[in-house]
TORVEX-628906 format. One record per residue (C-alpha): residue number from 1; y, x, z. Coordinates in Angstrom, 2 decimals, padded with zeros to 5 digits. Each point is the difference from the previous one (the first is absolute). Layout:
{NUM,{Y,X,Z}}
...
// end
This chain:
{1,{-003.51,010.17,-015.06}}
{2,{-000.08,-000.32,-003.99}}
{3,{-001.68,-002.73,-001.58}}
{4,{-003.10,001.73,-001.87}}
{5,{-000.72,-001.11,-003.88}}
{6,{-003.53,-001.03,-000.58}}
{7,{000.42,-000.47,-003.31}}
{8,{-002.08,002.92,-001.21}}
{9,{-003.19,-001.28,001.48}}
{10,{-000.08,-003.01,-001.77}}
{11,{001.13,-001.53,-003.29}}
{12,{000.84,000.81,-003.91}}
{13,{003.68,-000.57,-000.69}}
{14,{-000.49,-002.46,-002.69}}
{15,{-002.68,-003.00,-000.33}}
{16,{-000.85,001.72,-003.82}}
{17,{-001.51,002.55,002.23}}
{18,{-001.63,-001.58,002.89}}
{19,{-002.13,-002.26,-002.58}}
{20,{-000.80,003.73,-001.40}}
{21,{-000.92,001.33,003.17}}
{22,{-001.68,-002.87,001.46}}
{23,{-003.89,-000.53,-001.33}}
{24,{-000.16,-003.81,001.39}}
{25,{001.59,-001.19,-002.83}}
{26,{-001.77,-003.24,000.33}}
{27,{002.16,-000.65,002.72}}
{28,{003.11,-000.41,-002.54}}
{29,{-001.96,-002.44,-002.33}}
{30,{002.93,-002.27,-000.69}}
{31,{-001.87,-001.97,-002.98}}
{32,{-000.15,-003.03,000.98}}
{33,{003.49,-000.21,002.14}}
{34,{002.65,000.39,-001.85}}
{35,{-000.07,003.78,-001.30}}
{36,{002.58,001.00,-002.83}}
{37,{002.62,-001.80,002.39}}
{38,{003.74,000.97,-000.86}}
{39,{000.84,-000.45,003.58}}
{40,{-002.56,000.69,003.21}}
{41,{-000.32,-002.68,002.59}}
{42,{-001.41,000.63,003.34}}
{43,{-002.33,-002.37,001.77}}
{44,{003.12,-001.81,002.04}}
{45,{001.58,-001.13,-003.61}}
{46,{-002.90,-001.91,-001.29}}
{47,{-001.08,-004.04,000.14}}
{48,{-002.05,-000.71,003.06}}
{49,{-002.99,-000.19,-002.36}}
{50,{000.67,003.34,-001.98}}
{51,{-000.29,-002.18,-003.27}}
{52,{002.29,002.11,-002.15}}
{53,{001.11,003.64,001.68}}
{54,{002.38,000.82,-002.97}}
{55,{002.40,-003.03,001.07}}
{56,{002.05,-000.08,002.47}}
{57,{000.23,-002.89,002.76}}
{58,{002.98,-001.94,-000.31}}
{59,{002.54,-000.32,002.45}}
{60,{-000.94,-003.93,000.68}}
{61,{-003.67,001.25,001.11}}
{62,{000.69,002.70,002.12}}
{63,{-001.21,-001.76,002.80}}
{64,{-003.60,000.36,-001.84}}
{65,{-000.90,003.54,001.28}}
{66,{-003.02,000.25,000.92}}
{67,{-000.26,000.01,004.02}}
{68,{-001.13,002.86,001.68}}
{69,{-003.00,-000.15,002.65}}
{70,{001.72,000.68,003.46}}
{71,{-000.58,003.83,001.29}}
{72,{-001.25,000.80,003.42}}
{73,{003.58,000.14,001.23}}
{74,{001.24,-002.94,-001.12}}
{75,{001.78,-001.80,002.69}}
{76,{-002.32,-003.37,001.70}}
{77,{001.67,-003.31,-000.88}}
{78,{000.41,-000.96,003.43}}
{79,{003.13,002.62,000.61}}
{80,{003.12,-000.66,-000.17}}
{81,{002.03,000.06,-003.07}}
{82,{002.92,002.47,-000.71}}
{83,{002.85,000.14,-002.73}}
{84,{000.34,002.57,-002.26}}
{85,{004.37,000.37,-001.13}}
{86,{000.88,-000.05,-003.23}}
{87,{-000.40,003.92,-001.76}}
{88,{002.91,002.22,-000.16}}
{89,{-000.37,002.72,-002.38}}
{90,{001.99,003.06,000.65}}
{91,{-000.45,001.21,-003.82}}
{92,{000.70,-001.33,-003.55}}
{93,{-002.75,-002.11,-000.78}}
{94,{000.76,000.29,-003.83}}
{95,{-000.55,003.70,-000.27}}
{96,{-003.43,001.53,-000.01}}
{97,{-001.22,003.47,000.92}}
{98,{-000.42,002.52,-002.27}}
{99,{-003.46,001.28,-000.41}}
{100,{000.99,003.28,000.34}}
{101,{001.79,000.05,002.71}}
{102,{-000.75,003.04,002.16}}
{103,{000.58,-001.38,003.79}}
{104,{-000.03,-003.98,000.70}}
{105,{001.08,000.64,003.59}}
{106,{003.46,000.68,-002.05}}
{107,{-000.30,-004.14,-000.42}}
{108,{000.34,-000.19,004.06}}
{109,{003.15,-001.01,001.39}}
{110,{001.66,002.61,002.60}}
{111,{-000.23,-001.24,003.45}}
{112,{001.71,001.12,002.83}}
{113,{-001.90,002.51,001.91}}
{114,{000.94,-001.63,003.76}}
{115,{-003.11,-000.95,002.25}}
{116,{-000.09,-002.92,001.13}}
{117,{000.49,-001.71,003.40}}
{118,{-003.07,000.28,002.47}}
{119,{000.33,-003.78,-000.19}}
{120,{-000.39,-000.09,-003.45}}
{121,{-003.71,001.58,000.44}}
{122,{-001.13,-001.35,003.06}}
{123,{000.80,-003.51,-001.38}}
{124,{-001.69,000.89,-003.91}}
{125,{-002.97,-002.10,000.93}}
{126,{001.97,-003.20,-000.49}}
{127,{001.96,000.98,-002.28}}
{128,{-002.63,001.25,-002.75}}
{129,{-001.91,-003.44,000.23}}
{130,{-002.23,-000.68,-002.71}}
{131,{001.01,-002.61,-002.61}}
{132,{-002.56,-002.26,-000.99}}
{133,{-001.51,-000.25,-003.82}}
{134,{-000.72,-003.89,000.52}}
{135,{000.54,-002.07,-003.07}}
{136,{002.74,-001.84,002.05}}
{137,{003.49,-000.74,-001.60}}
{138,{003.01,001.82,001.56}}
{139,{001.72,-003.37,000.44}}
{140,{-001.95,-001.08,002.62}}
{141,{001.38,001.14,004.05}}
{142,{-001.97,002.38,000.95}}
{143,{-001.02,001.65,003.38}}
{144,{000.97,003.47,000.34}}
{145,{-002.46,002.84,001.87}}
{146,{001.34,002.13,002.41}}
{147,{001.43,-000.78,003.27}}
{148,{003.38,001.24,-001.02}}
{149,{000.47,-002.68,-002.81}}
{150,{001.21,-003.44,000.35}}
{151,{-002.69,-002.76,000.01}}
{152,{001.01,-001.60,-003.37}}
{153,{001.96,000.51,-002.46}}
{154,{000.02,-001.35,-003.41}}
{155,{000.96,002.27,-003.54}}
{156,{003.87,-001.18,000.01}}
{157,{000.70,001.32,003.42}}
{158,{-000.48,003.89,-001.05}}
{159,{-000.93,002.99,002.14}}
{160,{001.44,000.82,002.89}}
{161,{002.39,002.79,-000.06}}
{162,{-001.43,001.66,003.08}}
{163,{-003.68,-000.18,-001.91}}
{164,{001.70,001.74,-002.86}}
{165,{001.59,002.62,001.27}}
{166,{-003.25,000.45,002.21}}
{167,{-002.01,000.55,-003.78}}
{168,{002.46,002.02,-001.64}}
{169,{-000.05,002.47,003.08}}
{170,{-003.85,000.25,000.12}}
{171,{000.31,000.28,-004.30}}
{172,{002.31,003.26,000.63}}
{173,{-002.48,001.45,002.61}}
{174,{-002.51,-000.72,-002.32}}
{175,{001.96,001.99,-002.94}}
{176,{001.28,002.71,002.34}}
{177,{-003.49,001.95,000.32}}
{178,{-001.38,002.66,-002.18}}
{179,{-003.63,-000.66,000.96}}
{180,{-002.29,-001.16,-002.38}}
{181,{-002.03,-002.62,000.01}}
{182,{-003.08,-002.08,-001.66}}
{183,{-000.98,-003.42,-000.30}}
{184,{-003.41,000.57,000.27}}
{185,{-001.14,-004.26,-000.86}}
{186,{001.63,-002.12,-002.43}}
{187,{-000.67,-002.30,-003.09}}
{188,{002.41,000.96,-003.14}}
{189,{-001.77,-002.26,-001.95}}
{190,{000.76,-003.14,002.38}}
{191,{003.62,001.15,000.83}}
{192,{000.26,-000.04,-004.02}}
{193,{-000.94,-003.76,-000.12}}
{194,{002.04,-001.09,002.24}}
{195,{003.22,001.92,-000.81}}
{196,{-000.34,-001.31,-003.45}}
{197,{000.20,-003.42,001.48}}
{198,{004.07,001.01,000.09}}
{199,{001.68,-000.06,-003.75}}
{200,{001.55,003.93,001.36}}
{201,{-002.77,001.55,-001.45}}
{202,{-001.64,000.82,-003.49}}
{203,{-003.48,000.01,-000.99}}
{204,{-000.58,003.71,000.21}}
{205,{002.01,000.98,003.42}}
{206,{-002.13,001.52,002.56}}
{207,{000.79,002.26,002.65}}
{208,{002.85,002.54,-001.41}}
{209,{001.95,-003.22,-000.82}}
{210,{-000.75,-001.33,003.59}}
{211,{001.04,003.12,001.88}}
{212,{003.29,-000.29,-002.87}}
{213,{000.43,-003.29,000.91}}
{214,{-000.50,-000.24,003.98}}
{215,{001.29,003.43,001.21}}
{216,{000.64,-001.11,003.63}}
{217,{-004.09,-000.86,000.11}}
{218,{-001.14,003.66,-001.11}}
{219,{001.51,002.60,002.58}}
{220,{000.48,003.29,-001.96}}
{221,{-002.69,001.06,002.74}}
{222,{-002.56,-002.17,-001.95}}
{223,{-002.56,001.77,-001.36}}
{224,{-002.17,-001.85,-002.03}}
{225,{-002.66,-002.48,000.19}}
{226,{-003.61,-000.68,000.20}}
{227,{-001.01,-003.41,-002.52}}
{228,{-002.78,-001.99,000.97}}
{229,{-002.04,-001.95,-003.14}}
{230,{-001.81,-002.45,001.83}}
{231,{-000.17,-003.00,-002.61}}
{232,{-002.73,000.92,-002.43}}
{233,{001.46,-002.68,-002.38}}
{234,{002.46,002.68,-000.69}}
{235,{-002.00,003.14,-000.86}}
{236,{-003.56,-001.44,-001.00}}
{237,{-000.16,-000.72,-003.70}}
{238,{-002.88,-002.84,-000.38}}
{239,{-000.55,-003.17,-002.02}}
{240,{002.51,-002.37,001.54}}
{241,{002.17,001.64,001.79}}
{242,{003.40,-000.57,-001.24}}
{243,{001.84,001.62,002.22}}
{244,{-001.71,003.53,-000.66}}
{245,{002.84,002.75,-000.78}}
{246,{-000.98,003.02,000.65}}
{247,{003.22,001.37,-002.21}}
{248,{002.29,-001.05,002.53}}
{249,{-001.57,002.21,002.68}}
{250,{000.06,003.20,-002.27}}
{251,{003.52,-001.15,-000.89}}
{252,{001.11,000.01,003.71}}
{253,{-001.89,003.26,000.78}}
{254,{002.16,002.56,-002.06}}
{255,{002.76,-000.80,002.97}}
{256,{-000.09,002.87,002.72}}
{257,{000.43,-002.44,002.55}}
{258,{-003.29,-000.75,-000.24}}
{259,{-001.77,002.43,002.35}}
{260,{-003.29,-001.75,-000.84}}
{261,{-002.19,-003.01,-000.20}}
{262,{-003.15,-001.66,001.75}}
{263,{-001.93,-002.06,-001.54}}
{264,{-002.28,-002.79,001.21}}
{265,{-000.83,-004.17,000.76}}
{266,{002.02,-001.33,002.32}}
{267,{-002.39,-002.29,002.58}}
{268,{001.99,-003.08,-001.50}}
{269,{-001.73,000.61,-003.77}}
{270,{-003.33,001.11,001.03}}
{271,{-001.66,-003.08,-000.83}}
{272,{000.86,000.28,-003.49}}
{273,{-000.53,003.26,-000.86}}
{274,{-002.03,001.50,002.75}}
{275,{-003.06,-000.83,-002.35}}
{276,{000.88,000.84,-003.20}}
{277,{-000.76,003.05,-001.39}}
{278,{002.97,000.50,-002.29}}
{279,{002.05,000.72,003.80}}
{280,{-002.12,002.15,001.16}}
{281,{-000.34,002.18,-003.62}}
{282,{003.57,000.01,-000.19}}
{283,{000.37,001.60,003.62}}
{284,{-002.65,002.60,-001.04}}
{285,{002.08,000.90,-003.00}}
{286,{003.58,000.00,001.87}}
{287,{-001.45,002.14,002.88}}
{288,{-002.19,002.60,-002.17}}
{289,{003.93,000.58,-001.86}}
{290,{001.81,000.34,002.87}}
{291,{002.99,002.48,-001.21}}
{292,{000.86,-001.65,-002.83}}
{293,{001.02,-003.06,001.99}}
{294,{001.05,001.36,003.30}}
{295,{-002.93,-001.29,001.54}}
{296,{-000.23,000.77,003.80}}
{297,{-002.07,-002.76,002.11}}
{298,{-002.33,-002.66,-000.31}}
{299,{001.25,-003.57,001.10}}
{300,{001.72,-001.92,001.52}}
{301,{-002.97,-001.38,000.63}}
{302,{-001.82,-001.90,003.41}}
{303,{-000.63,-002.93,001.89}}
{304,{002.20,-003.00,000.31}}
{305,{-000.81,-002.93,002.38}}
{306,{003.57,-001.53,000.32}}
{307,{000.26,-002.01,-003.09}}
{308,{-001.74,001.33,-002.65}}
{309,{-002.55,-002.26,-002.47}}
{310,{-002.29,002.54,-000.85}}
{311,{-003.28,-000.34,002.33}}
{312,{-000.72,002.67,002.73}}
{313,{-003.41,001.50,-001.74}}
{314,{002.04,000.45,-002.93}}
{315,{002.54,001.70,002.01}}
{316,{-002.30,002.34,001.50}}
{317,{-001.99,000.86,-003.26}}
{318,{003.34,000.87,-002.20}}
{319,{001.17,002.14,003.08}}
{320,{-003.01,001.78,000.41}}
{321,{000.22,001.17,-003.85}}
{322,{003.36,001.21,000.61}}
{323,{-000.80,002.05,003.02}}
{324,{-003.10,001.74,-002.29}}
{325,{002.64,000.32,-002.84}}
{326,{002.19,001.83,002.47}}
{327,{-002.78,002.25,001.66}}
{328,{-001.17,001.15,-003.90}}
{329,{003.24,000.87,-001.30}}
{330,{000.98,001.18,003.35}}
{331,{003.40,-001.88,-000.33}}
{332,{001.91,-001.84,003.55}}
{333,{-000.92,-003.54,000.07}}
{334,{002.90,-002.50,000.63}}
{335,{-001.22,-002.66,002.19}}
{336,{000.84,-003.94,000.24}}
{337,{-001.16,-001.96,002.97}}
{338,{001.38,-003.05,001.88}}
{339,{-001.51,-002.21,003.04}}
{340,{000.14,-003.14,-000.58}}
{341,{-001.85,-003.50,001.46}}
{342,{-003.10,000.53,-002.34}}
{343,{-000.84,003.64,002.21}}
{344,{001.58,003.62,000.95}}
{345,{000.44,001.48,-003.12}}
{346,{000.17,004.12,001.67}}
{347,{-003.50,-000.48,001.31}}
{348,{-001.32,-001.11,-003.58}}
{349,{001.76,003.35,-001.29}}
{350,{-000.74,002.52,002.55}}
{351,{-003.88,-001.46,-000.46}}
{352,{000.10,000.71,-003.45}}
{353,{001.68,003.15,000.41}}
{354,{-002.32,001.03,002.81}}
{355,{-003.07,000.04,-002.36}}
{356,{001.38,001.96,-002.55}}
{357,{001.51,002.22,002.06}}
{358,{-003.40,000.71,001.54}}
{359,{-001.47,000.49,-003.13}}
{360,{002.61,002.79,-001.21}}
{361,{002.74,001.29,002.20}}
{362,{002.60,-001.73,002.26}}
{363,{002.78,001.79,-001.66}}
{364,{001.26,-002.17,-002.53}}
{365,{003.63,-000.66,-000.28}}
{366,{001.17,-003.35,000.76}}
{367,{003.07,-002.03,-000.38}}
{368,{000.00,-002.87,002.39}}
{369,{002.48,-001.87,-001.73}}
{370,{002.51,-002.55,001.41}}
{371,{-001.03,000.66,003.84}}
{372,{001.21,-002.72,002.43}}
{373,{-002.86,-000.36,002.65}}
{374,{000.12,001.86,003.51}}
{375,{-000.71,003.44,001.14}}
{376,{-003.66,-000.99,000.98}}
{377,{-001.04,-000.66,-003.04}}
{378,{002.08,002.92,-001.63}}
{379,{-002.30,002.05,002.70}}
{380,{-003.36,-001.35,-001.99}}
{381,{001.46,001.29,-003.41}}
{382,{001.12,003.33,001.76}}
{383,{-003.31,000.19,001.91}}
{384,{-002.29,-000.57,-003.12}}
{385,{002.32,001.20,-002.68}}
{386,{001.33,003.36,000.62}}
{387,{001.98,000.71,-002.91}}
{388,{001.72,-003.91,-000.11}}
{389,{003.88,-000.99,-000.22}}
{390,{001.66,-002.70,000.58}}
{391,{002.29,-001.64,-002.45}}
{392,{003.30,-001.74,001.98}}
{393,{002.06,-002.22,-002.65}}
{394,{003.15,-001.91,000.98}}
{395,{-001.97,-002.38,002.03}}
{396,{000.39,002.31,003.12}}
{397,{003.68,-001.48,000.39}}
{398,{-001.78,-003.55,001.16}}
{399,{-002.66,001.92,002.03}}
{400,{-000.58,-001.52,003.47}}
{401,{-001.02,002.36,002.78}}
{402,{-003.85,000.67,-000.47}}
{403,{001.38,001.27,-003.85}}
{404,{002.51,001.96,001.58}}
{405,{-002.12,001.68,002.22}}
{406,{-002.42,001.05,-002.68}}
{407,{002.84,001.61,-001.86}}
{408,{001.06,001.85,003.22}}
{409,{-003.49,001.48,000.58}}
{410,{-001.52,000.29,-003.60}}
{411,{000.96,003.77,-000.30}}
{412,{002.70,000.71,-002.65}}
{413,{-002.06,002.27,-002.17}}
{414,{-002.05,-002.91,-000.78}}
{415,{002.83,-002.46,-001.16}}
{416,{001.11,-000.79,-003.40}}
{417,{002.60,-001.71,-001.56}}
{418,{-000.31,-003.32,-002.26}}
{419,{001.91,-002.88,-001.08}}
{420,{-002.62,-001.97,-001.58}}
{421,{003.12,-001.03,-002.41}}
{422,{000.54,-002.33,-001.01}}
{423,{-000.94,-001.58,003.06}}
{424,{001.66,000.25,003.26}}
{425,{003.61,000.73,-000.80}}
{426,{002.27,001.56,002.76}}
{427,{002.84,-002.23,000.35}}
{428,{002.80,002.49,000.10}}
{429,{-000.72,000.51,-003.48}}
{430,{000.67,-003.73,-001.06}}
{431,{003.79,000.19,-001.02}}
{432,{-000.75,003.14,-002.27}}
{433,{-003.39,-000.99,-002.18}}
{434,{-001.90,-002.63,-001.19}}
{435,{-000.64,-003.15,002.26}}
{436,{-003.33,000.04,001.60}}
{437,{-001.25,003.39,-001.76}}
{438,{-001.11,003.00,001.93}}
{439,{000.52,003.67,-001.85}}
{440,{-001.55,003.42,000.56}}
{441,{003.21,001.40,001.13}}
{442,{-000.26,-002.74,003.05}}
{443,{-002.79,001.79,002.27}}
{444,{002.78,002.24,001.82}}
{445,{000.80,-003.04,001.80}}
{446,{-003.77,000.13,001.52}}
{447,{000.57,003.64,000.90}}
{448,{003.13,-000.45,001.81}}
{449,{-001.97,-002.96,001.93}}
{450,{-003.12,002.22,000.85}}
{451,{002.65,002.71,001.14}}
{452,{001.77,-002.68,002.23}}
{453,{-003.31,-000.80,002.11}}
{454,{-001.57,003.72,-000.25}}
{455,{003.45,001.32,001.45}}
{456,{000.55,002.71,-002.38}}
{457,{002.44,000.66,-003.28}}
{458,{-000.31,-001.95,-003.22}}
{459,{-000.39,003.23,-001.52}}
{460,{-002.96,001.01,002.24}}
{461,{-001.61,-002.93,-001.53}}
{462,{000.72,000.66,-003.58}}
{463,{-000.69,003.11,000.06}}
{464,{-003.35,-000.75,001.75}}
{465,{-000.96,-002.96,-002.29}}
{466,{001.03,001.89,-003.12}}
{467,{-002.74,002.89,001.10}}
{468,{-002.66,-002.72,000.96}}
{469,{000.32,-001.85,-003.33}}
{470,{-000.65,003.48,-001.97}}
{471,{-002.53,000.83,002.39}}
{472,{-002.20,-003.08,-000.39}}
{473,{000.68,-000.57,-003.88}}
{474,{-000.22,003.96,-000.84}}
{475,{003.50,-000.49,-001.61}}
{476,{000.53,003.85,-001.46}}
{477,{003.53,001.19,000.71}}
{478,{001.37,002.60,-002.70}}
// end
């Protein structure tokens, strides 16, 4: 199946054309943020306080990059740790991809079409485990996830040859399929911040450079991604916001790998931004100019009762306003919902949705992001929200039986593939990509595990989830 070109639906070819075509020029007000700089510096290259955005951070200050607030899919502290192997680049890192390259897939190494054995497929859960993104040194002995690995090993012990062969066989299977797939949920601004801690990347690098540098992480069937911008600091231009950088977003959106974007306020940021008129005015302006910014949905938004510092009342108020925006602009809603010792977030979210659905209509397209609950809760969502879809990340590789049962019972036409990158990196990519950083092309590992649970082929899952994503997000096809 050919990979569709979405480029005609979206942005002008140059930044100059974009500035002329977009009327909300106030977004690009860089007068007090280093306008006229010789070299544009994206957010990750600034100092922590953002005192001088035109100055590169010195090498000795690389640890001062601002901390990323944990996303809903970040692993818990009480879990075991895993190690990430040194990166083995399959291309020459000194080269840079040509901007006029007709087909980026020519950089993908040719792989054997030999199918891996059934043992490899059945052991995918053990061999594709998720690397922790904890701030812990690789010099410490760590415990690996999965019963197929030794209980403890050190970085100096190297990778087991059998494990390495299994990972290579899995990657071959990923690269042999031509069935396109979409990463329906990732955070490219967070990916950028984490990758820029490495000295291998330039300040202007983006998705094209990631694809070129790590072709093993982007199978040839990778059709693109939907980027979620959930940290208002990046896109709300107001006083005392040193992290504002809408220009970085505009430059990134010129890439055709961005099939669309979603915009909202993650529950972690609700306390700070939920009552600020500047945020809600910006949201209205962005959503009203949808095609210029590839807007496909509202969110990620919702309620987090696990370890969120925002109060429940503030979270409910902010989520309620996001739901209202989704109805107003007739857009899908991306929902973050995480239970914890503070209460049941699922019940809170469903109650707010019910209020709007009774007043308006129940046919709101919903992406229930990073679903990790059991079948009973999934059935509640399906009963109340007739157009809900469940997103599964590589966290599926460590699911227990109640969660696996939910995957088995949820209809395939209600499932979406996610990475939630840079979080939840499948371990089978460790030797071929940056340590502890997931990339959008890795969503295919989730598809393979779903195929195993549902006893169907990888191609069936890829075909269904590709169609589901286009239908849920109303992505046009040309």
